Steps between C-alpha positions, in 0.01 A plus 500: 500500500391258229205550280327197649527653838375822381199334350427311821516826689235640269283188552501535877517875559180551695168523327580807296467462122843543336541818292597284200151355480355843449771582245409190303130599516593834361698344222208256407276819479739668252557203284134398487386858417645453154291186443168673590556859378474414137122464554480867588721610209335326205383810307838669538695174403265452205567844370869510589582165342257536207308176576135418574383517863455121493862453411609728780269293732695193393805641681325397826473142372858501379617586846287235665622231256855604561450455878318160449751338269823698532521565870535148620768422241701811608455408867618149427820639341559714817428220756868461607573871508511694829160654561591866539717527197239318300235749611728792414560337160129475435440867599780606258341292226163653573657850467639410161159376379315798645741738336461331164125541537533866592702555186295280258380654180381170344253244628729210480763677713229553766416124479860419567514737794191341654648157459824607673331683787256194548789253528677719758177561699404130517841394614526787752170414650608139562841612647337764718247247651784254562713762674206629692424154633857470629500847674231410760416210732272227342194633697535848349537393128128590425537845647820564319361377172199722551738800498682383183184413312354828637722662235321297231163628627611857529631495139151401384310756706731799508778433250259482210318823567833689579642384161183596319524848671859544388403397150219762480741765637825420314438209271549118511881509475507712822304222676759242387784724621341552827492125562856486387601760765303322778659159420852661503428644848369154618809344362716721724277405805530133419877538491498669842214330692502142376763283668705260298289192432715215347348232289403192705793267555496164332221614263410233254297621188355154439385484852339841478314398185383169661264699721293584202395130477267568796134512410427694814739765391330532162167516678617790707627669176146438350328654805722805485440554117125469533478729811703782352360440154150554650607814665666642180202397282317780689783729588617551134156635400405685817522838319236427242289311752509794733409758234286285257293318771513703823504831322799648673667786301843415349668760724393307803668176394854579641328577843305174486830312432631663821204357691603159346852568610404574862314165497814320383711656760275401782442146352866460459575582866229265628537210266888516500481433877247219459712334236773430756288271725187423289616477137224256371218652703601836354472374149176327563347805657644745251395290211142458624463859576632599154269264327192636676612854472562487123173320440316771695693777331378381169149548617529841674759664259251770402476631854766758593480431873510128474780537239704692751466232760582223247806695382638533861424141593660379175811679597490344853465141386652476147866568450579479884471126461843503342697438824287194592534358151870553495531345849307198398717438191814528722360251752448245216849546355766747620560868516739512205491755227393253228186397695410861556555597137288209383230614741518848342491346154186295568325803658585708184350219295187527703497877447540454128217243473277696746520823315454335157197322623356821651566691166316224299215508767459872444473455130229232555287629786635844619676646802354266758697211352836574667354454852325188393793344335711595802255332733522173284878515513513540872240225538748278302764595750286381786449172307878454486516570875234235552698248284819566697312448833372163387837399378663605816262303708560189308875556529471563874337159531781320315797712609675844488483720197786387277509832315575719800836536680517321833499824701173615326301182456240607752448835317473338167244251611267746669 
């Protein structure tokens, strides 16, 4: 039976989510854990590499910049490659980079390791989202993406504390090796569970690049960067906010992150389903709730009870917007790996800007600043949605959306 027939069988096989979607979500969790875990290893990395803590902290920025600038270039180079071998190649490249990091004795070697793993992670995210979109019927893409992007969320909530615990128990190198082992296991699962996914036939690189001329697409990228940038402006500094303002003991912080994690799981299940049929409404509602929530959190951050409520609701309405954001980008362009990698790159740019602004705000006015800055960024995201709505109404009056494929013009213009 041909690979095309196999893929069609997967698309039409009842309503059960394919196992490959869950495998891809697990792989995203493992790869993204290496991005976020450095935040919990800073003291150990600083001592082990004999550099200031600020230099160790720059390893987070190095990874983000590698995803922003290098990921799309690498994905472009892989556009004509079959999808499954390309994903396997990126996982092997990640293993090489992670191993270099685990063995690093000099700071510059760790920088190289972070760049290599960032390139592999960014390209894998784009490929995984593209394969995922082709494993399920169109009306289930949002739900499938919720599972894949759920790996991203779990990495932030559980991967970081787990890596920190391993560091405290056995050292930072053990945390790097642990991720290496997990990714190696995921590589085997990908080889077994993910069906062959050939590159799209008749793929024209110039045509793929032409979609980036769309102002609507860049508007969607801007929305995504501002939404997640606003979330991470707060998330990156939750630990000092919870201990410094709310007065929680440091030992309680991991448990509080678990509460946040429960919120992301619940939000992901709900918003992932809404993303299938109500993409734009989900973004509008989520953005509005986030803006109000972050603004209120800045005001009540000294109350432990209200902080717990804000933490849980932030988990429910922040990162779980990822499936709706990705579905909107695909509706305005295509489900290719390059589009999804660019979406990841712009989100990483938003995270970099959001966390930098939050840090500067803390220096200026204290630990209420991250929530206030986050609210301003998500308010900016709502402004981009408003501009898109006005533009779409004008386009609807004069003709169909030129930026969207014919089979998705209605979705793009909602």
